[in-house]
BARO-706090 format. One record per residue (C-alpha): residue number from 1; residue in three letters; x negated, y negated, z; chain. Coordinates in steps of 0.001 Angstrom, whole numbers, plus 500000, padded with zeros to 6 digits. Example, Ala and Ser with C-alpha at 12.3 -4.5 7.8 and 13.67 -1.06 7.14 Angstrom:
num=1 residu=ala xx=487700 yy=504500 zz=507800 chaine=A
num=2 residu=ser xx=486330 yy=501060 zz=507140 chaine=A
***
This chain:
num=1 residu=met xx=522070 yy=498791 zz=478962 chaine=A
num=2 residu=thr xx=521528 yy=502498 zz=478568 chaine=A
num=3 residu=gln xx=522161 yy=505108 zz=481233 chaine=A
num=4 residu=ile xx=518433 yy=505548 zz=481793 chaine=A
num=5 residu=asp xx=518008 yy=501820 zz=482453 chaine=A
num=6 residu=ala xx=520929 yy=501887 zz=484883 chaine=A
num=7 residu=leu xx=519514 yy=504859 zz=486799 chaine=A
num=8 residu=thr xx=516068 yy=503288 zz=486881 chaine=A
num=9 residu=arg xx=517409 yy=499985 zz=488193 chaine=A
num=10 residu=glu xx=519427 yy=501846 zz=490835 chaine=A
num=11 residu=ala xx=516370 yy=503798 zz=492064 chaine=A
num=12 residu=leu xx=514156 yy=500714 zz=492522 chaine=A
num=13 residu=arg xx=513535 yy=499868 zz=496173 chaine=A
num=14 residu=thr xx=513525 yy=496247 zz=497268 chaine=A
num=15 residu=asp xx=513094 yy=496781 zz=501019 chaine=A
num=16 residu=his xx=509273 yy=496745 zz=500949 chaine=A
num=17 residu=pro xx=507354 yy=493589 zz=501933 chaine=A
num=18 residu=glu xx=505161 yy=491705 zz=499486 chaine=A
num=19 residu=phe xx=501538 yy=492850 zz=499563 chaine=A
num=20 residu=arg xx=498573 yy=492788 zz=497233 chaine=A
num=21 residu=ser xx=495029 yy=494066 zz=496882 chaine=A
num=22 residu=gly xx=492914 yy=493435 zz=499956 chaine=A
num=23 residu=asp xx=495807 yy=493579 zz=502419 chaine=A
num=24 residu=thr xx=495670 yy=496083 zz=505269 chaine=A
num=25 residu=val xx=498906 yy=498065 zz=505337 chaine=A
num=26 residu=gly xx=500409 yy=500881 zz=507353 chaine=A
num=27 residu=val xx=502431 yy=503259 zz=505185 chaine=A
num=28 residu=his xx=504966 yy=505356 zz=507094 chaine=A
num=29 residu=val xx=505298 yy=508608 zz=505135 chaine=A
num=30 residu=arg xx=507913 yy=511304 zz=505706 chaine=A
num=31 residu=ile xx=506246 yy=514726 zz=506062 chaine=A
num=32 residu=arg xx=508283 yy=517926 zz=505774 chaine=A
num=33 residu=glu xx=506984 yy=520935 zz=507644 chaine=A
num=34 residu=gly xx=509375 yy=523800 zz=507156 chaine=A
num=35 residu=glu xx=512755 yy=522674 zz=508477 chaine=A
num=36 residu=lys xx=511387 yy=519719 zz=510451 chaine=A
num=37 residu=glu xx=510608 yy=516260 zz=509199 chaine=A
num=38 residu=arg xx=508290 yy=513754 zz=510860 chaine=A
num=39 residu=ile xx=506758 yy=510399 zz=510030 chaine=A
num=40 residu=gln xx=503004 yy=509940 zz=509686 chaine=A
num=41 residu=val xx=501294 yy=506551 zz=509355 chaine=A
num=42 residu=phe xx=498469 yy=506091 zz=506839 chaine=A
num=43 residu=gln xx=496742 yy=502768 zz=507531 chaine=A
num=44 residu=gly xx=494089 yy=501215 zz=505347 chaine=A
num=45 residu=ala xx=493241 yy=498587 zz=502740 chaine=A
num=46 residu=val xx=495101 yy=498344 zz=499438 chaine=A
num=47 residu=ile xx=492441 yy=498712 zz=496741 chaine=A
num=48 residu=gln xx=494690 yy=498661 zz=493693 chaine=A
num=49 residu=gln xx=498249 yy=498271 zz=492505 chaine=A
num=50 residu=his xx=499692 yy=499684 zz=489316 chaine=A
num=51 residu=arg xx=502917 yy=497870 zz=488455 chaine=A
num=52 residu=asn xx=505068 yy=499732 zz=485979 chaine=A
num=53 residu=gly xx=508700 yy=499533 zz=487071 chaine=A
num=54 residu=ile xx=509908 yy=502747 zz=488672 chaine=A
num=55 residu=his xx=506456 yy=504292 zz=488158 chaine=A
num=56 residu=ser xx=504629 yy=501636 zz=490221 chaine=A
num=57 residu=thr xx=501914 yy=502952 zz=492534 chaine=A
num=58 residu=phe xx=499409 yy=501557 zz=494995 chaine=A
num=59 residu=thr xx=496228 yy=503057 zz=496425 chaine=A
num=60 residu=val xx=495285 yy=502753 zz=500100 chaine=A
num=61 residu=arg xx=491743 yy=503455 zz=501335 chaine=A
num=62 residu=lys xx=490685 yy=504140 zz=504911 chaine=A
num=63 residu=ile xx=487638 yy=505556 zz=506672 chaine=A
num=64 residu=ser xx=488450 yy=508675 zz=508697 chaine=A
num=65 residu=ser xx=485639 yy=510259 zz=510755 chaine=A
num=66 residu=gly xx=483049 yy=508527 zz=508595 chaine=A
num=67 residu=val xx=484569 yy=509803 zz=505353 chaine=A
num=68 residu=gly xx=486432 yy=507555 zz=502927 chaine=A
num=69 residu=val xx=489974 yy=508747 zz=502216 chaine=A
num=70 residu=glu xx=492111 yy=507319 zz=499421 chaine=A
num=71 residu=arg xx=495753 yy=508061 zz=498870 chaine=A
num=72 residu=val xx=497985 yy=507018 zz=495985 chaine=A
num=73 residu=phe xx=501598 yy=506240 zz=496895 chaine=A
num=74 residu=pro xx=504514 yy=505794 zz=494492 chaine=A
num=75 residu=leu xx=506028 yy=502454 zz=495515 chaine=A
num=76 residu=his xx=509657 yy=503477 zz=495009 chaine=A
num=77 residu=ser xx=509379 yy=506968 zz=496516 chaine=A
num=78 residu=pro xx=512035 yy=508056 zz=499029 chaine=A
num=79 residu=met xx=509230 yy=509752 zz=501013 chaine=A
num=80 residu=ile xx=507970 yy=506321 zz=502120 chaine=A
num=81 residu=ala xx=509939 yy=505308 zz=505200 chaine=A
num=82 residu=lys xx=508482 yy=501805 zz=505422 chaine=A
num=83 residu=ile xx=505418 yy=499704 zz=504711 chaine=A
num=84 residu=glu xx=503968 yy=497324 zz=507304 chaine=A
num=85 residu=val xx=501521 yy=494597 zz=506345 chaine=A
num=86 residu=lys xx=499000 yy=494457 zz=509206 chaine=A
num=87 residu=ser xx=496772 yy=491685 zz=507837 chaine=A
num=88 residu=arg xx=496280 yy=489723 zz=504645 chaine=A
num=89 residu=gly xx=492931 yy=490005 zz=502921 chaine=A
num=90 residu=arg xx=491086 yy=487406 zz=500869 chaine=A
num=91 residu=val xx=489637 yy=489006 zz=497746 chaine=A
num=92 residu=arg xx=488789 yy=487770 zz=494262 chaine=A
num=93 residu=arg xx=489580 yy=490954 zz=492354 chaine=A
num=94 residu=ala xx=492721 yy=492945 zz=491633 chaine=A
num=95 residu=lys xx=490928 yy=496302 zz=491748 chaine=A
num=96 residu=leu xx=488602 yy=496816 zz=494705 chaine=A
num=97 residu=phe xx=486758 yy=499928 zz=493528 chaine=A
num=98 residu=tyr xx=483448 yy=498410 zz=494634 chaine=A
num=99 residu=leu xx=484463 yy=499215 zz=498244 chaine=A
num=100 residu=arg xx=483821 yy=502893 zz=497492 chaine=A
num=101 residu=glu xx=480059 yy=502331 zz=497423 chaine=A
num=102 residu=arg xx=479956 yy=500025 zz=500438 chaine=A
num=103 residu=thr xx=479843 yy=501066 zz=504077 chaine=A
num=104 residu=gly xx=479919 yy=499277 zz=507410 chaine=A
num=105 residu=lys xx=479989 yy=495488 zz=507473 chaine=A
num=106 residu=lys xx=479482 yy=495267 zz=503710 chaine=A
num=107 residu=ala xx=482888 yy=496879 zz=503201 chaine=A
num=108 residu=arg xx=484733 yy=494253 zz=505246 chaine=A
num=109 residu=ile xx=487502 yy=492184 zz=503699 chaine=A
num=110 residu=arg xx=487843 yy=488594 zz=504901 chaine=A
num=111 residu=asp xx=491182 yy=487420 zz=506297 chaine=A
num=112 residu=arg xx=493326 yy=485206 zz=504111 chaine=A
num=113 residu=arg xx=494582 yy=482013 zz=505650 chaine=A
num=114 residu=asp xx=498135 yy=481050 zz=504768 chaine=A
num=115 residu=tyr xx=498291 yy=477270 zz=504783 chaine=A
num=116 residu=asn xx=501909 yy=477276 zz=503622 chaine=A
num=117 residu=lys xx=503189 yy=478780 zz=506874 chaine=A
num=118 residu=gln xx=503730 yy=476432 zz=509781 chaine=A
num=119 residu=asp xx=503220 yy=477822 zz=513284 chaine=A
num=120 residu=ala xx=505960 yy=476444 zz=515523 chaine=A
***
């Protein structure tokens, strides 16, 4: 194992929950404004994931004041405080770029039912 592989393996974060395209997530991002640091939540639907080790990214899309906003997050970035999965979506594609052209009810993502989980 080379030094680069060791550093890469050390920088990988494993504290994020499992999520995939179609899931609604809340990404808690650290924002630095001068000397102060605060956390801002960006909540929306995951429309794509790019899995490439330390360079993995995911794109979250939300509608803000009637305008679609997309943001690409590096998965292993230290600027991400945490990721919360709000709901699981049922989709048949890995990349949901078709949501860009859709508005209103046509842009809805159905909820995924987890039959493996037992409610006690």
